[in-house]
C-alpha positions in Angstrom: -10.8 -24.3 2.1 -7.3 -22.7 1.9 -8.4 -19.4 -0.1 -11.3 -19.1 2.3 -8.4 -18.8 5.2 -6.5 -16.6 2.9 -9.3 -14.0 2.9 -9.6 -14.2 6.5 -6.1 -13.3 6.6 -6.4 -10.5 4.4 -9.0 -9.2 6.9 -6.9 -9.4 9.9 -3.5 -8.1 8.0 -5.6 -4.8 7.0 -6.9 -4.1 10.5 -3.2 -4.8 11.7 -1.9 -2.6 9.1 -4.5 0.4 10.0 -4.2 -0.1 13.8 -8.4 0.9 13.9 -11.5 -1.2 13.8 -13.2 -1.4 10.5 -16.7 -1.4 10.7 -18.0 -4.6 9.3 -21.8 -5.8 7.8 -25.8 -7.7 8.6 -29.4 -7.9 8.3 -31.6 -5.2 7.4 -32.0 -2.2 9.9 -35.5 -2.0 10.9 -36.4 1.7 10.5 -38.8 4.4 12.7 -37.3 7.6 11.0 -39.2 9.1 8.2 -38.7 8.1 5.0 -36.7 10.5 2.7 -36.8 10.0 -0.9 -34.0 10.6 -3.4 -37.0 12.0 -5.2 -37.6 15.3 -2.8 -37.9 18.2 -4.5 -36.9 20.2 -1.2 -34.1 22.5 -1.6 -33.1 24.1 1.9 -30.1 25.8 1.6 -27.5 27.2 3.6 -24.8 30.0 3.8 -22.0 27.5 4.2 -19.7 27.7 0.9 -20.2 24.8 -1.4 -16.5 23.7 -1.7 -14.9 24.2 1.9 -11.1 23.8 1.5 -10.1 20.3 2.5 -7.7 19.5 5.5 -4.6 18.4 5.0 -4.6 14.5 6.1 -0.9 13.4 7.5 -2.0 9.6 8.2 0.5 8.3 10.9 2.1 4.8 11.1 0.2 3.9 13.6 -2.9 5.7 14.7 -3.3 6.4 18.6 -6.4 4.8 20.2 -9.5 6.7 20.6 -10.5 8.2 24.1 -13.0 6.8 26.1 -15.3 9.4 24.9 -15.1 8.4 21.4 -16.8 5.6 19.6 -16.5 2.6 17.4 -17.3 4.7 14.6 -14.9 7.4 15.6 -17.3 9.7 16.8 -16.8 11.8 19.9 -19.9 11.0 21.9 -19.5 13.3 24.5 -19.5 16.1 21.9 -22.4 15.1 20.1 -24.5 14.5 23.4 -23.5 18.1 24.4 -25.0 19.0 20.6 -28.1 17.4 21.4 -28.6 19.1 24.2 -28.2 22.6 22.7 -30.6 21.8 19.9 -32.9 20.8 22.3 -32.5 24.1 24.4 -32.9 25.9 21.3 -35.9 24.3 20.5 -37.6 25.1 23.6 -37.3 28.8 23.1 -38.1 29.0 19.5 -40.3 26.8 17.2 -38.7 25.1 14.2 -38.6 26.8 10.7 -41.7 26.4 8.6 -40.4 24.5 5.7 -42.3 25.1 2.1 -42.9 22.3 -0.2 -41.3 22.8 -3.4 -41.7 21.4 -7.1 -39.3 21.2 -9.8 -40.4 24.1 -11.9 -40.2 26.6 -8.7 -36.9 25.1 -8.0 -34.1 27.9 -7.8 -30.9 26.0 -7.5 -27.4 27.4 -7.2 -25.6 28.4 -10.1 -23.9 25.5 -11.0 -27.0 23.3 -10.7 -28.1 24.8 -14.0 -26.5 22.6 -16.0 -25.7 19.0 -15.5 -21.8 18.4 -14.6 -21.5 14.6 -16.0 -24.6 14.5 -17.9 -22.9 11.4 -20.3 -20.9 10.0 -17.6 -16.9 10.9 -17.0 -14.4 8.9 -15.0 -11.9 10.9 -13.1 -8.9 10.8 -11.0 -8.9 11.9 -7.2 -7.2 14.9 -6.2 -4.0 14.1 -4.8 -2.3 17.3 -2.5 1.1 18.1 -3.7 0.2 17.2 -7.2 -0.9 20.1 -9.6 -4.8 19.8 -10.8 -4.7 18.9 -14.7 -8.3 19.3 -15.3 -8.8 15.3 -14.8 -8.6 15.3 -10.9 -12.1 15.4 -8.6 -11.8 16.2 -5.0 -14.5 14.7 -2.6 -16.0 18.4 -2.4 -16.3 18.6 -5.8 -18.5 15.0 -5.8 -20.8 15.9 -3.3 -21.8 19.4 -3.8 -22.8 19.9 -0.1 -24.9 23.2 -0.6 -27.5 21.6 -3.0 -27.5 17.8 -2.0 -30.5 16.7 -0.4 -29.8 13.3 0.6 -26.5 10.9 0.4 -26.9 7.0 0.6 -23.6 6.1 0.5 -22.0 2.7 1.0 -18.1 2.2 1.7 -15.6 -0.8 3.7 -13.8 2.0 5.7 -15.4 5.3 7.5 -13.7 8.2 8.7 -17.4 9.5 10.1 -16.4 12.5 11.8 -14.3 13.7 8.8 -16.7 12.6 6.3 -19.4 14.5 8.0 -17.4 17.7 7.7 -18.5 17.3 4.0 -21.8 17.4 4.7 -24.4 20.0 5.5 -26.0 17.8 8.4 -28.4 20.6 9.0 -30.1 19.9 5.0 -29.0 16.7 3.8 -30.6 13.1 4.6 -28.1 10.6 5.4 -28.3 6.9 4.9 -24.8 4.9 5.3 -24.7 1.3 4.2 -21.9 -0.2 6.0 -20.7 -3.8 7.5 -21.5 -4.7 11.2 -20.8 -8.5 11.8 -22.8 -8.8 14.9 -26.1 -7.9 16.4 -23.6 -5.8 19.2 -21.8 -3.9 16.6 -25.2 -2.8 14.9 -26.2 -1.7 18.7 -23.4 0.1 18.9 -23.7 2.2 15.5 -27.3 2.9 16.1 -26.2 4.3 19.8 -23.6 6.4 18.6 -25.9 8.3 15.7 -28.9 8.0 18.1 -28.4 11.8 18.6 -28.4 12.5 14.3 -32.1 12.8 13.1 -30.3 13.2 9.7 -28.9 9.5 9.9 -30.0 6.1 9.3 -27.8 3.3 8.8 -28.3 0.2 6.8 -26.6 -3.1 7.4 -26.1 -5.7 4.2 -26.5 -9.0 5.3 -23.3 -11.0 6.6 -25.1 -14.6 6.9 -23.2 -17.7 6.2 -20.0 -17.2 4.1 -20.2 -13.3 3.5 -16.8 -12.3 4.8 -16.5 -8.3 3.5 -19.0 -5.6 2.6 -16.5 -3.8 0.3 -18.4 -1.7 -2.3 -18.0 1.7 -2.6 -21.3 3.6 -4.0 -22.8 7.1 -3.8 -26.5 8.1 -4.5 -26.6 11.9 -4.2 -30.1 13.8 -4.5 -30.0 17.3 -6.0 -33.0 19.8 -6.7 -32.5 18.6 -10.2 -30.7 15.6 -10.5 -29.5 12.5 -9.6 -25.4 11.8 -9.1 -24.7 8.1 -9.1 -20.7 7.8 -7.8 -18.9 4.6 -8.1 -15.7 5.5 -6.6 -12.7 2.9 -6.0 -11.3 4.8 -2.9 -13.3 4.3 1.0 -14.4 7.2 2.8 -11.4 8.0 4.8 -8.9 11.2 3.5 -6.0 9.5 2.6 -8.0 7.8 -0.1 -9.0 11.2 -1.4 -5.9 12.5 -1.6 -5.7 14.7 1.3 -2.8 12.5 2.6 -0.8 13.2 -0.6 -0.2 9.4 -0.4 -2.9 7.6 -2.2 -4.7 8.1 -5.4 -8.3 6.5 -6.4 -10.5 6.7 -9.7 -14.0 7.6 -9.5 -16.6 7.3 -12.3 -19.9 9.5 -12.2 -22.9 10.4 -13.9 -25.9 12.6 -13.3 -30.0 11.6 -14.0 -31.9 14.5 -14.7 -34.8 14.8 -12.8 -38.2 13.8 -15.0 -40.7 16.9 -14.9 -44.6 15.9 -14.0 -45.4 16.1 -17.2 -43.1 13.6 -18.4 -42.9 10.3 -19.0 -40.4 7.9 -17.7 -38.4 6.3 -20.3 -37.8 2.5 -20.5 -35.7 1.7 -17.5 -32.3 0.4 -18.7 -30.3 -2.4 -17.9 -27.7 -0.3 -15.5 -30.9 1.2 -13.7 -32.3 -2.8 -13.4 -29.2 -3.9 -12.3 -27.7 -1.0 -9.5 -31.8 -1.6 -8.2 -31.3 -5.2 -7.8 -28.2 -4.2 -5.9 -29.9 -2.0 -3.7 -32.7 -4.4 -2.8 -30.3 -7.0 -2.4 -28.5 -4.5 0.4 -31.5 -3.8 2.1 -31.8 -0.2 1.3 -35.5 1.0 2.1 -38.0 0.7 -1.0 -38.7 4.2 -0.6 -35.8 5.4 -1.7 -35.2 2.8 -4.6 -38.4 3.3 -5.8 -37.6 6.9 -6.0 -35.0 6.3 -8.5 -37.9 5.5 -10.9 -38.4 9.7 -10.8 -34.8 10.4 -13.2 -34.5 9.7 -16.6 -31.6 6.9 -16.6 -31.5 6.8 -20.6 -27.6 8.1 -20.8 -26.7 4.6 -18.7 -28.2 2.6 -21.9 -24.5 1.6 -23.1 -23.0 1.4 -19.6 -23.2 -1.9 -17.1 -23.5 -1.7 -13.4 -22.0 -4.9 -12.4 -21.9 -6.4 -8.9 -21.4 -9.2 -6.7 -23.8 -10.1 -4.2 -22.4 -11.3 -1.4 -23.6 -14.8 -0.1 -24.7 -18.3 -2.0 -26.9 -18.1 -5.4 -28.6 -21.1 -6.9 -31.6 -19.5 -8.4 -30.5 -19.8 -12.3 -31.3 -15.9 -12.5 -30.1 -14.8 -9.5 -26.4 -16.5 -9.9 -26.2 -15.3 -13.8 -27.1 -11.6 -12.1 -23.6 -11.0 -10.4 -20.2 -12.0 -9.4 -18.0 -13.0 -12.5 -21.4 -14.9 -14.1 -23.2 -11.2 -14.1 -20.1 -9.6 -15.8 -20.3 -11.5 -18.4 -23.7 -11.8 -18.9 -23.4 -7.5 -19.0 -20.7 -7.8 -21.5 -22.5 -10.1 -23.6 -25.7 -7.8 -23.3 -24.0 -4.8 -24.4 -22.7 -6.4 -27.5 -18.7 -6.3 -26.4 -18.6 -10.2 -26.7 -14.9 -11.1 -28.0 -15.3 -12.5 -31.3 -12.3 -15.3 -30.7 -11.2 -14.4 -27.0 -7.9 -13.0 -28.0 -7.9 -10.1 -25.8 -4.8 -8.4 -23.7 -6.5 -7.9 -20.0 -4.8 -5.3 -17.6 -6.2 -5.3 -14.0 -5.1 -2.8 -11.8 -5.8 -3.8 -8.1 -4.8 -3.0 -4.7 -5.3 -6.3 -3.1 -4.4 -9.3 -5.1 -6.3 -12.9 -3.8 -4.5 -16.4 -3.5 -4.4 -16.6 -7.7 -4.4 -19.9 -9.8 -4.8 -20.1 -13.6 -8.4 -21.7 -13.1 -9.5 -18.5 -11.4 -7.9 -16.6 -14.2 -9.3 -18.5 -17.2 -12.6 -18.0 -15.3 -12.8 -14.2 -15.4 -10.8 -14.3 -18.9 -14.0 -16.1 -20.4 -16.2 -13.4 -18.0 -14.3 -10.5 -20.1 -15.2 -12.3 -23.7 -18.9 -12.7 -23.1 -19.4 -16.1 -21.1 -21.7 -16.3 -18.2 -19.5 -18.9 -16.3 -21.3 -22.1 -17.7 -18.0 -23.1 -20.1 -15.8 -23.6 -17.2 -18.1 -24.7 -15.0 -19.0 -27.1 -17.5 -15.0 -28.7 -18.0 -15.3 -28.8 -14.3 -18.7 -30.7 -13.8 -19.3 -32.8 -16.4 -17.7 -36.5 -16.6 -16.9 -38.3 -19.9 -17.9 -41.9 -20.5 -14.9 -44.0 -22.1 -18.0 -46.3 -22.9 -19.2 -43.3 -25.0 -17.6 -43.7 -28.9 -17.3 -40.4 -29.2 -15.0 -40.3 -25.7 -11.7 -39.6 -27.7 -13.1 -37.0 -29.5 -15.3 -34.9 -26.7 -12.1 -34.9 -24.4 -9.7 -33.8 -27.0 -12.3 -31.1 -27.3 -12.4 -30.2 -24.1 -8.7 -30.2 -23.4 -7.6 -28.0 -26.4 -10.7 -25.8 -25.5 -8.9 -25.3 -21.6 -5.3 -25.5 -22.9 -6.6 -22.6 -25.5 -7.9 -20.8 -22.9 -4.9 -21.0 -20.4 -2.5 -19.9 -23.3 -5.1 -16.5 -24.0 -4.3 -16.1 -20.2 -0.1 -16.4 -20.3 0.1 -14.3 -23.1 -2.8 -11.5 -22.4 -3.6 -10.7 -18.9 -1.3 -8.7 -16.9 -1.7 -7.8 -13.2 -0.4 -4.4 -11.9 0.3 -4.3 -8.3 3.3 -2.5 -6.3 6.6 -4.0 -5.6 8.2 -3.7 -2.4 10.8 -1.1 -3.9 8.0 1.3 -5.3 5.8 0.8 -1.9 9.2 1.8 -0.2 9.9 4.6 -2.5 6.8 6.1 -2.3 5.8 9.5 -0.2 4.2 7.3 2.1 6.9 4.5 2.6 5.9 1.3 3.9 4.0 3.3 6.8 1.5 3.9 4.4 1.0 1.0 2.6 -1.7 -1.1 4.8 -4.5 -0.8 2.4 -2.6 -2.9 -0.1 -2.6 -6.0 0.3 -0.7 -9.0 -0.5 0.7 -12.1 1.5 3.9 -14.0 1.3 1.9 -17.7 0.9 0.3 -16.6 -1.6 2.9 -15.7 -3.8 5.4 -18.8 -2.6 2.3 -21.0 -4.0 3.1 -23.5 -6.8 -0.2 -22.4 -8.5 0.1 -19.0 -8.1 0.9 -16.9 -11.9 3.7 -15.0 -11.3 4.7 -14.3 -14.8 1.4 -12.3 -15.0 2.3 -9.9 -12.8 3.5 -6.0 -13.0 5.2 -3.4 -10.6 2.2 -0.8 -10.3 3.9 2.6 -10.5 1.5 5.6 -10.5 2.5 8.2 -13.3 2.2 10.5 -10.3 5.3 10.0 -8.6 5.7 8.7 -5.2 1.9 8.0 -5.1 0.6 4.8 -4.1 -2.5 3.3 -5.8 -6.0 2.0 -4.1 -7.1 1.4 -7.7 -8.9 -1.4 -9.0 -9.6 -1.1 -12.7 -9.5 -3.7 -15.8 -8.9 -2.5 -19.5 -9.7 -5.0 -21.9 -9.3 -4.7 -25.4 -8.2 -6.4 -28.2 -4.9 -8.1 -28.0 -1.9 -6.5 -30.2 -1.5 -9.3 -32.3 -4.7 -9.4 -33.7 -6.2 -7.3 -36.5 -5.9 -3.4 -36.6 -8.3 -2.2 -33.9 -11.7 -0.5 -35.1 -12.7 3.1 -35.1 -13.7 3.8 -31.0 -17.3 4.2 -32.4 -17.1 0.2 -33.2 -14.7 -1.1 -31.1 -15.4 -3.5 -28.5 -12.9 -2.8 -26.2 -14.1 -1.5 -22.3 -13.1 -0.9 -19.1 -14.3 -1.5 -15.3 -14.0 0.7 -12.1 -15.7 -0.5 -9.2 -14.6 -2.0 -5.8 -13.3 -5.6 -7.3 -9.7 -6.3 -6.6 -8.7 -9.4 -8.3 -9.6 -12.3 -6.2 -12.4 -15.4 -6.2 -13.8 -13.3 -3.0 -14.2 -10.3 -5.0 -15.8 -12.2 -8.2 -17.3 -15.2 -6.5 -17.0 -19.0 -7.7 -19.9 -20.8 -9.7 -19.7 -24.8 -8.2 -22.1 -27.6 -8.5 -24.7 -27.6 -5.6 -23.5 -31.0 -3.1 -27.6 -31.5 -2.7 -29.4 -29.8 -5.7 -27.2 -30.6 -8.1 -27.4 -27.4 -9.7 -24.9 -24.6 -10.0 -24.5 -22.3 -7.0 -22.5 -18.8 -7.5 -20.7 -18.6 -3.7 -19.8 -15.0 -3.3 -17.6 -14.2 0.2 -17.8 -9.8 -1.1 -20.2 -7.4 -1.4 -18.7 -5.3 -4.5 -19.8 -3.4 -7.1 -18.5 -1.1 -10.2 -19.2 0.6 -14.1 -18.6 -1.0 -17.5 -17.7 1.7 -19.7 -17.3 0.8 -23.3 -14.8 2.4 -25.7 -17.0 3.7 -28.1 -18.6 5.7 -25.7 -15.7 8.2 -26.5 -17.5 9.9 -28.8 -20.3 10.9 -26.6 -18.0 11.4 -23.4 -15.9 14.1 -25.5 -19.0 16.0 -27.2 -18.1 19.7 -26.9 -21.9 19.9 -25.9 -23.2 17.1 -24.8 -26.7 18.1 -24.5 -25.7 20.5 -21.3 -24.4 23.6 -23.0 -20.8 23.0 -22.1 -17.9 24.8 -23.8 -15.0 22.9 -25.0 -12.6 23.1 -22.1 -15.0 21.6 -19.8 -15.6 18.1 -21.5 -16.6 14.8 -19.7 -13.7 13.1 -19.5 -11.4 12.1 -16.7 -8.0 12.1 -18.9 -5.2 14.1 -19.6 -6.2 14.1 -23.1 -9.0 14.6 -24.6 -8.2 12.8 -28.2 -9.5 9.7 -28.7 -8.1 6.8 -31.0 -4.7 5.2 -30.4 -3.7 1.5 -30.0 -3.9 -0.7 -26.8 -4.2 1.2 -23.3 -3.5 5.1 -25.2 -7.0 4.3 -27.1 -8.8 4.5 -23.3 -7.2 7.8 -22.6 -10.0 9.7 -23.9 -12.6 7.5 -21.9 -11.3 6.6 -18.7 -7.8 7.5 -17.0 -4.7 5.1 -17.1 -3.2 6.2 -13.9 -0.1 3.6 -14.0 3.0 3.6 -16.0 2.6 0.8 -18.7 4.1 -1.8 -19.9 4.4 -2.7 -16.6 7.8 -4.2 -15.8 8.4 -7.4 -14.5 9.6 -7.7 -10.9 12.4 -9.5 -11.9 14.9 -10.2 -8.7 12.4 -8.1 -7.0 9.0 -9.1 -5.0 5.9 -8.0 -4.5 4.9 -6.1 -1.5 3.7 -8.0 1.2 1.8 -6.1 4.0 2.2 -6.5 7.8 5.3 -7.9 7.4 
């Protein structure tokens, strides 16, 4: 129960530090508007520039309260109503434009669409104002490519809707926002504030029972020629996308080509199946989900889409499919399971929960490919002293637990900024509100303090909102294999280092069976290191020149040991190996 209280404190601390209302989540929205599919081939165009210049956003220590005309989504209701009336007057004197039906074979997309930008996937750092662009970063405008964007399904925890809508051509793009709304009153308010926007629909994932936070970040972006799937660590707010120059994040992207009328859809990959499972759980309209089958997902065959679906999961397939159990299953399914369990794990996180060695052991086992049952059985299997093999079995259990504990102590490192790092950052303490940790957790006798490392960005003075896990053979093991044979991998997504993000498998008191309790909605992507060959390919099937590889790093050379080996596949944004806090302490937000 203490951990649940801690998570509530975390949310309150975020709200206080931002001095604003955070949109929060609920049941499925009844829709009365026209259904739009990702598979739609309409290519309405605009004369507006595809890459508008980002506005420099300076976050203030305390945001001013919105004027009375501003809604809880940050939208100016008065201005929106005036725009709606203006459109109505215009419609009364001129007929609406005729929208011609179009087909893939007849489309003439913009020049940038003549080839897919990320056919094999890429991991990029977000652009940060004030830092030079080095080819490994990306702006939100470059992610959205608004001129050709026909449908945008967006999911986030924090929103700046007015800022976001300036990045999208709202006249030609259909939008679906998956948002958190805890109560019917909040949902009604959101619907009322967006009622004058015919191109926007809202989706409210369930917040019933124990669910505390709709924290997942996900974009499904549909264009006439392809579907772009984006999994960022950033929320949809300007400072997370670098516009204030104080915060950085990481983004995974992949472009899936649209299937032609005469093409047979290839077999759905596990990535696509797990994505669809997650979207259905969130309550996204089924017609949008079904339209994903109109794209070739084969490029995702060695990637894993992992998620945490908020709520309690008792069905055998349900609990194995999500949370840390789903992570372990995905690692095993993709042949990334560790042979001996001796791993190095570097976890970059922007929030730290009430950690214990028990939780980190569960997570460590998941990174080895365990589906949660090993540690579950340790906790829930009672050995009988009457059993002749009692002593032997007890020793086997104790030895196994101690072995995992030792592996955690030797190989698990958690990167989180110290108080000094936040104070010395460009934005200073006033801009550290979304980097969350509580003093009472740090001072708990069960908190694994020795595993914490100071997280300092390689972009000097920048704070991080990243959630990245690097998993690779421990340096004391045998020499690392070639990248093409490696079992190393990285996770990029929304899940921080906390039990709320990954869940906990317990025994249901009534049914006496495993039940996975998940407090949050989360999602992310597992990228194997052996994917480096495809991601670094000079051509990659899209006609790219060697100077535009799908690589989100500072270096395009594979190889190296430890974290160096990832630089050709996943950026390593922090200084490493991280320093211990020593006489310092971690950053405590809200103090």
